[in-house]
LUMVOLO-201832 format. One record per residue (C-alpha): x, y, z; residue in three letters; residue number from 1. Coordinates in steps of 0.2 Angstrom, whole numbers, plus 2048, in hexadecimal, padded with zeros to 3 digits. Layout:
N
   east   north    up   rest    nr
      X       Y     Z    ALA   NUM
...
//
This chain:
459
   east   north    up   rest    nr
    800     7FF   800    MET     1
    806     811   7FC    ASN     2
    80D     81A   809    ASP     3
    805     828   804    GLU     4
    7F4     822   808    MET     5
    7EE     820   81A    THR     6
    7DF     81D   824    THR     7
    7D7     82A   820    ASN     8
    7D8     827   80B    THR     9
    7C8     824   802    LEU    10
    7C7     816   7F7    TRP    11
    7BD     81E   7EB    ARG    12
    7C8     82D   7E8    VAL    13
    7D7     81F   7E4    ILE    14
    7DE     823   7D2    PRO    15
    7D9     810   7CA    GLU    16
    7C9     811   7D4    VAL    17
    7C2     821   7CC    GLU    18
    7CC     81A   7BA    ASN    19
    7C2     80A   7BA    SER    20
    7B2     811   7B9    GLY    21
    7AC     804   7C7    ILE    22
    7A4     813   7CE    LEU    23
    799     818   7C1    THR    24
    78C     80B   7C7    ASN    25
    78E     80C   7DA    MET    26
    783     812   7E6    SER    27
    788     81B   7F5    PRO    28
    783     80E   800    GLU    29
    791     800   7F7    ASP    30
    79E     80F   7F8    ILE    31
    79C     810   809    LYS    32
    7A0     7FC   809    LEU    33
    7AE     7FE   7FD    GLN    34
    7B5     809   80B    GLN    35
    7B1     7FF   81B    ALA    36
    7BC     7F2   813    GLN    37
    7C9     7FD   80E    PHE    38
    7CD     803   81C    GLU    39
    7D2     7F1   822    VAL    40
    7DF     7F3   814    ILE    41
    7E4     807   81A    THR    42
    7E2     800   82B    SER    43
    7EF     7F1   82C    GLN    44
    7FC     7FE   821    ALA    45
    7FE     80A   82D    SER    46
    7FD     7FD   83A    TYR    47
    80D     7F1   833    LEU    48
    816     803   831    ARG    49
    816     805   843    SER    50
    819     7F2   846    LEU    51
    828     7F4   83C    ASN    52
    82F     800   848    VAL    53
    82C     7F6   856    LEU    54
    836     7E8   84E    VAL    55
    844     7F1   842    ASP    56
    848     801   84C    HIS    57
    845     7F9   85F    PHE    58
    846     7E5   85F    MET    59
    855     7E4   851    LYS    60
    861     7F4   858    ASP    61
    86F     7EA   85C    SER    62
    871     7F1   86C    LYS    63
    862     7EA   86F    MET    64
    867     7DB   868    MET    65
    875     7DA   875    ASP    66
    874     7CF   881    PRO    67
    87D     7D7   88E    SER    68
    871     7E5   88B    ILE    69
    863     7DC   88A    LEU    70
    862     7C9   890    SER    71
    85B     7BD   884    ASN    72
    851     7B7   891    PRO    73
    849     7C9   894    ASN    74
    849     7CB   881    ARG    75
    83B     7BE   881    ARG    76
    831     7C6   88C    ILE    77
    832     7D6   886    ILE    78
    82E     7D4   873    PHE    79
    827     7C3   875    SER    80
    822     7BB   862    ASN    81
    81F     7CC   85B    VAL    82
    82C     7C7   84C    GLU    83
    81F     7BA   848    ARG    84
    810     7C5   84B    VAL    85
    81A     7D0   83D    HIS    86
    81E     7C4   832    GLU    87
    809     7BE   831    VAL    88
    802     7D1   82F    GLU    89
    80F     7D2   821    GLN    90
    805     7C4   81A    ARG    91
    7F4     7CA   81E    PHE    92
    7F9     7DC   815    LEU    93
    7FF     7D4   804    ARG    94
    7EF     7CB   803    GLU    95
    7E6     7DA   805    LEU    96
    7ED     7E4   7FA    GLU    97
    7F1     7D7   7EE    ASN    98
    7DD     7D3   7EE    HIS    99
    7DB     7E7   7EC    PHE   100
    7E6     7E9   7DE    TRP   101
    7E2     7DA   7D6    ASN   102
    7CC     7DE   7D5    GLU   103
    7CC     7F0   7DA    LEU   104
    7BA     7EC   7E1    LYS   105
    7BC     7E5   7F3    LEU   106
    7B4     7D5   7F6    SER   107
    7BF     7CB   801    ARG   108
    7C5     7D3   80E    VAL   109
    7BA     7CB   81B    CYS   110
    7BF     7BA   815    ASN   111
    7D0     7BC   817    LEU   112
    7CD     7C2   829    ILE   113
    7C6     7B5   82C    ALA   114
    7D3     7A8   824    LYS   115
    7E0     7B2   82D    PHE   116
    7D5     7AF   83D    CYS   117
    7D6     79E   83A    LYS   118
    7E6     799   835    GLU   119
    7F3     7A8   83C    ASP   120
    7EB     7B5   849    PHE   121
    7EF     7A9   857    ASP   122
    7FF     7B1   856    VAL   123
    7F6     7BD   860    TYR   124
    7F0     7B3   86F    GLU   125
    801     7B0   876    ARG   126
    809     7C2   872    TYR   127
    7FA     7C7   87B    ILE   128
    7FC     7BD   889    GLN   129
    80E     7C3   88E    ASN   130
    80B     7D2   88F    GLN   131
    807     7D1   8A0    VAL   132
    81B     7CE   8A4    TYR   133
    820     7D8   893    GLN   134
    81C     7E9   89A    GLU   135
    820     7E4   8AF    ARG   136
    833     7DF   8A5    LYS   137
    833     7EE   89D    LEU   138
    82F     7F9   8AB    ASN   139
    83A     7EF   8B9    ASP   140
    849     7F2   8AB    LEU   141
    847     804   8AA    GLN   142
    846     807   8B9    LYS   143
    856     7FC   8BF    ASN   144
    85F     7F9   8B0    ASP   145
    86A     80B   8AC    ALA   146
    873     800   89B    VAL   147
    864     7FA   896    PHE   148
    858     80B   899    THR   149
    868     815   892    GLN   150
    864     80B   881    HIS   151
    850     80D   883    LEU   152
    852     821   885    ASN   153
    85C     822   873    ARG   154
    84F     816   869    LEU   155
    841     81F   871    GLU   156
    84A     830   86E    ALA   157
    84C     82B   85C    SER   158
    840     836   84E    PRO   159
    83E     824   846    ALA   160
    832     81F   853    CYS   161
    829     830   856    ASN   162
    831     831   867    ARG   163
    825     826   86C    LEU   164
    826     81B   879    SER   165
    82D     807   876    LEU   166
    81D     801   882    MET   167
    80F     80B   874    SER   168
    818     800   866    PHE   169
    817     7EF   870    LEU   170
    805     7F2   872    LEU   171
    801     7F3   860    LEU   172
    7FD     7E2   85F    PRO   173
    7EF     7E1   86D    PHE   174
    7E8     7F2   864    GLN   175
    7E8     7EC   855    ARG   176
    7DE     7DD   85B    ALA   177
    7D1     7E5   864    CYS   178
    7CE     7F3   856    ARG   179
    7CB     7E5   847    LEU   180
    7BB     7DD   84E    PRO   181
    7B5     7F1   84D    LEU   182
    7BC     7F1   839    LEU   183
    7B1     7E2   836    VAL   184
    7A4     7EA   841    GLU   185
    7A3     7F9   833    ALA   186
    7A2     7ED   825    ILE   187
    794     7E5   82A    VAL   188
    789     7F4   82E    ASN   189
    78E     7FB   81D    ALA   190
    78B     7EA   815    ALA   191
    77A     7EB   81E    ASP   192
    774     7F9   813    TYR   193
    77B     7F1   801    THR   194
    772     7E3   7FA    GLN   195
    781     7D6   7FA    ASP   196
    779     7CC   805    LYS   197
    788     7BE   802    HIS   198
    796     7CC   80A    LEU   199
    78A     7D2   818    LEU   200
    78A     7C0   81D    LYS   201
    79E     7BC   81C    GLN   202
    79F     7CB   827    ALA   203
    792     7C6   831    LYS   204
    79D     7B4   832    HIS   205
    7AE     7C0   834    THR   206
    7A8     7CA   841    LEU   207
    7A5     7BA   84C    GLY   208
    7B6     7B1   849    GLN   209
    7C0     7C1   84C    ILE   210
    7B6     7C4   85C    ARG   211
    7BB     7B4   862    LYS   212
    7CA     7B8   85D    LEU   213
    7CA     7C9   86A    VAL   214
    7C1     7BE   879    LYS   215
    7CE     7AF   878    LYS   216
    7DE     7BB   879    CYS   217
    7D3     7C4   886    ASN   218
    7D2     7B5   88F    GLU   219
    7E4     7B0   88D    CYS   220
    7EA     7BF   893    ALA   221
    7DD     7C1   8A4    LYS   222
    7E2     7AE   8A6    LYS   223
    7F5     7B5   8AA    MET   224
    7F1     7C3   8B1    GLN   225
    7E5     7B6   8BD    GLN   226
    7F6     7A9   8BF    THR   227
    801     7B8   8C3    GLU   228
    7F5     7C0   8D1    GLN   229
    7F3     7AC   8D6    ILE   230
    805     7AC   8D9    ALA   231
    806     7BE   8E1    GLU   232
    7F8     7B8   8EC    LEU   233
    800     7A9   8F2    ALA   234
    810     7B2   8F9    ARG   235
    803     7BD   906    ILE   236
    7FD     7B0   90E    PHE   237
    807     7A5   91F    GLU   238
    7FF     797   926    TYR   239
    802     794   939    PRO   240
    802     782   93F    SER   241
    7F2     77C   943    HIS   242
    7EB     782   930    VAL   243
    7EF     775   922    LYS   244
    7F9     77C   914    MET   245
    7EF     781   904    PHE   246
    7F9     782   8F2    ALA   247
    7F3     791   8EC    LEU   248
    7FB     791   8DA    VAL   249
    7F4     78A   8CB    SER   250
    7F0     78E   8BB    GLN   251
    7DF     788   8BB    SER   252
    7D9     795   8CD    ARG   253
    7D5     7A7   8CB    TYR   254
    7CF     7B4   8D9    LEU   255
    7BB     7B8   8D9    VAL   256
    7BC     7C2   8E6    LYS   257
    7C4     7CA   8F8    LYS   258
    7C2     7D8   906    GLY   259
    7BF     7D9   918    GLU   260
    7B1     7D5   922    ALA   261
    7AC     7D4   934    GLN   262
    7AA     7C0   938    ILE   263
    7A3     7B7   945    THR   264
    7A4     7A4   947    PHE   265
    794     79F   94B    ASN   266
    795     78E   951    ASN   267
    7A6     790   95D    ASP   268
    7A1     790   96F    SER   269
    7B2     797   975    LYS   270
    7B1     7A8   968    LYS   271
    79F     7A9   96D    GLY   272
    796     7B7   964    SER   273
    7A7     7C1   962    LYS   274
    7AA     7C9   951    VAL   275
    7BA     7CA   949    TYR   276
    7C3     7D1   938    LYS   277
    7C7     7C7   92D    LEU   278
    7CA     7C7   91C    TRP   279
    7C2     7BB   90E    LEU   280
    7C8     7B4   8FF    PHE   281
    7BF     7AB   8F4    LEU   282
    7C8     7A3   8E4    PHE   283
    7BF     799   8D7    ASN   284
    7C0     78C   8E0    ASP   285
    7C5     78D   8F4    VAL   286
    7C2     79A   900    ILE   287
    7D2     7A1   90C    LEU   288
    7CD     7A9   91B    ILE   289
    7DB     7B4   922    ALA   290
    7DE     7BE   92F    ARG   291
    7EA     7CD   92C    LYS   292
    7FA     7D1   936    LYS   293
    7FF     7DF   940    ASN   294
    809     7EA   933    SER   295
    810     7F2   943    MET   296
    819     7E2   94B    LEU   297
    829     7E0   945    PRO   298
    828     7CF   93F    SER   299
    827     7D0   92D    GLY   300
    820     7C0   921    GLY   301
    812     7C0   918    PRO   302
    804     7CC   91C    PRO   303
    7F6     7C0   91F    PHE   304
    7F4     7B0   92A    GLU   305
    7E7     7A2   925    VAL   306
    7DD     79C   933    ILE   307
    7D2     790   926    ASP   308
    7CD     78C   916    TRP   309
    7C1     781   90E    ALA   310
    7BD     77C   8FA    LYS   311
    7B1     785   8F2    ARG   312
    7A7     773   8F2    SER   313
    7A8     76F   902    LEU   314
    7A0     783   905    MET   315
    78E     787   908    TYR   316
    784     798   90A    VAL   317
    775     798   914    ASN   318
    767     7A2   90B    GLU   319
    75A     79E   919    MET   320
    75F     7A7   927    ALA   321
    760     7B9   924    TYR   322
    768     7C8   92D    SER   323
    76A     7D9   925    GLU   324
    77C     7DB   918    ASN   325
    77F     7C9   921    THR   326
    784     7B9   918    ILE   327
    784     7A7   922    PHE   328
    78F     79E   91B    LEU   329
    794     78C   91E    VAL   330
    7A4     783   91D    LEU   331
    7A0     771   91B    LEU   332
    7B2     76B   91D    GLU   333
    7C1     779   925    ASN   334
    7D3     774   924    GLN   335
    7D7     77B   936    SER   336
    7E1     76C   93E    HIS   337
    7D7     775   951    LYS   338
    7C7     770   947    LYS   339
    7CD     765   937    SER   340
    7BF     760   92A    GLY   341
    7B0     766   937    LYS   342
    7A1     772   932    ARG   343
    7A5     784   935    VAL   344
    796     791   937    GLU   345
    797     7A5   932    LEU   346
    791     7B2   934    SER   347
    796     7BF   925    ILE   348
    795     7D3   929    HIS   349
    797     7DC   91A    ILE   350
    790     7EE   91F    PRO   351
    78F     7F7   90B    SER   352
    781     7EF   901    GLN   353
    789     7EE   8F3    ASN   354
    798     7E5   8F9    GLU   355
    78B     7D9   903    HIS   356
    781     7D7   8F0    SER   357
    794     7D3   8E7    ARG   358
    79A     7C9   8F6    TRP   359
    789     7BF   8F6    LEU   360
    78A     7BD   8E2    GLN   361
    79C     7B7   8E3    ALA   362
    798     7AA   8F0    LEU   363
    788     7A4   8E6    ILE   364
    77F     7AB   8D6    PRO   365
    76E     7B6   8DD    PRO   366
    75D     7B2   8D4    THR   367
    753     7BF   8DD    GLU   368
    756     7CF   8E6    GLY   369
    754     7D9   8F6    ASP   370
    757     7E8   8FF    GLY   371
    75B     7F5   8F6    GLY   372
    761     7E9   8E5    GLU   373
    757     7EB   8D7    LYS   374
    75A     7DB   8CC    ILE   375
    753     7DC   8B7    TYR   376
    74B     7D2   8AD    GLU   377
    756     7CD   89E    GLU   378
    747     7D5   893    TRP   379
    748     7E7   89F    ASP   380
    759     7EA   8A1    CYS   381
    75D     7FC   8A1    PRO   382
    770     802   899    GLN   383
    77E     80C   8A1    LEU   384
    78B     815   893    ILE   385
    79B     819   89D    CYS   386
    79E     82C   89E    ILE   387
    7B0     82B   8A4    LYS   388
    7BD     81C   8A5    PRO   389
    7BC     810   8B6    TYR   390
    7CC     806   8B9    GLN   391
    7C4     7F5   8C2    ALA   392
    7CA     7F2   8D4    VAL   393
    7C3     7E1   8D8    GLN   394
    7C3     7D0   8CF    PRO   395
    7B1     7D3   8CE    ASP   396
    7AE     7E4   8C8    GLU   397
    7B2     7E9   8B4    MET   398
    7BC     7F5   8AE    SER   399
    7B2     803   89F    ILE   400
    7B7     80F   893    ASP   401
    7AF     820   88D    VAL   402
    7A2     819   881    GLY   403
    7A0     807   887    ASP   404
    78E     802   887    VAL   405
    788     7F6   898    VAL   406
    777     7ED   89A    LYS   407
    772     7EE   8AC    VAL   408
    76E     7DF   8B3    THR   409
    76F     7E4   8C5    LYS   410
    76F     7F3   8D0    LYS   411
    773     7F5   8E2    THR   412
    76E     805   8EB    SER   413
    77F     80C   8F0    ASP   414
    783     810   8E0    GLY   415
    789     801   8D6    TRP   416
    783     7F4   8C8    SER   417
    787     7E4   8BF    PHE   418
    785     7E3   8AF    GLY   419
    78D     7DC   89D    GLU   420
    796     7E8   890    ARG   421
    78B     7E6   87F    LEU   422
    79D     7E8   876    GLY   423
    7A5     7D8   87A    ASP   424
    79A     7CD   889    GLY   425
    7A5     7D3   897    GLU   426
    79B     7D4   8A8    SER   427
    79E     7DB   8BA    GLY   428
    799     7E8   8C4    TRP   429
    79D     7FA   8C0    ILE   430
    797     80B   8CB    PRO   431
    78A     814   8C5    GLN   432
    791     827   8C4    ASN   433
    79D     821   8B7    TYR   434
    78F     81F   8A9    CYS   435
    77E     829   8A5    ASP   436
    770     81E   8A4    GLU   437
    76A     81D   890    ILE   438
    757     81E   890    GLU   439
    754     824   880    ASP   440
    74C     812   878    GLU   441
    752     814   868    HIS   442
    765     814   86D    VAL   443
    75F     805   878    ARG   444
    759     7FD   86A    ALA   445
    766     7FE   85E    ARG   446
    774     7F7   86D    ASN   447
    768     7E9   86F    MET   448
    769     7E7   85C    LYS   449
    77C     7E6   85A    HIS   450
    77D     7DC   869    GLN   451
    771     7CF   862    TYR   452
    77B     7D2   851    LYS   453
    78B     7CD   85C    ALA   454
    781     7BD   861    ILE   455
    77C     7B7   851    ILE   456
    78E     7BA   848    SER   457
    796     7AE   856    HIS   458
    789     7A0   852    GLN   459
//
């Protein structure tokens, strides 16, 4: 693709297109469909030019290839499989360009995307999966390795990269993977206004394929983050002699929710009705109850002492018992040697109504609301649109960005909503004051229609 062509280049003004005569019998809708497909090519060319900078300017710099400056293990972490990504993207652009220059009128862009999704784009999975370590390693080297930082600063100050940081280039594959569904969705929307039903069908199929790829990439990244988080959490616990140690680190384990609560041990006469401030760490297959150690004491070591734990399969929430903002939890078989294998009954008091609702949902998904909580029927869910970004803090929360539309299935009286983002189906708790409610019925209907199309395209 000519370097003079940018993402703003119009398909219809390219001299070869103008001189071919194909515009004569094309409707404005047909031209818009061509432009939507052409933007895949121009954006791919722009992306590849930036990827060339990452490979040629940064990765293949003589100093960056010197093991005494950047060791081979660190090099593999930072640059991952970017050479393989680069090779795939070069072939993808070549095939797109060949299609354009051979035919001018585009008809197989979606076919080519679907082909690469099936055969080659799995390179994104490994790259995005590695990004957790990539960013941390780069930050660590910049902080602790003066020689590496000196040479990196030299490269980042160069006009060859427009004086942009290495990290901004390392993020390119992830950004491209996220943009592809938007480009294909634009083709679907444009094809919907034309008579080209075959292309519309192919575009919908391709949209489903590319969304599956992005979802898989996100799941890989999330799994790596979860494994990393589990490894970090394992280091904060210590086990007294009377509590059986639990091997926490596992690739299949992830944190569901954690937090402090007021806990009463109901069936312990020695403890009576005394209330303890303890921490709950709920994982997908186990729950740990821990005491936070006094940070003022000079004992050192991990900050939490596990006082008991139980597998999720041996845990029961007694929904028949009721007290305001209290959860009655039964450990059917505990792991404290003092009472190993015994049943332990806990009253967990959580003052915040939202936190109580979230803990109850984490422990056992609710089917109906009570108190100040509102649960909506599937057909009557309100929608929120994000007006300022929110970064998730708890594992059960969801990060949202400006413009994200969320279908709300539950609201609590203290300003939180649980819902599903229409764009990718991710769900979680979000603060209501970061959003506006969509009241226009036509806007809601349009968003629901787009979601339905996305569901159909996955089938």
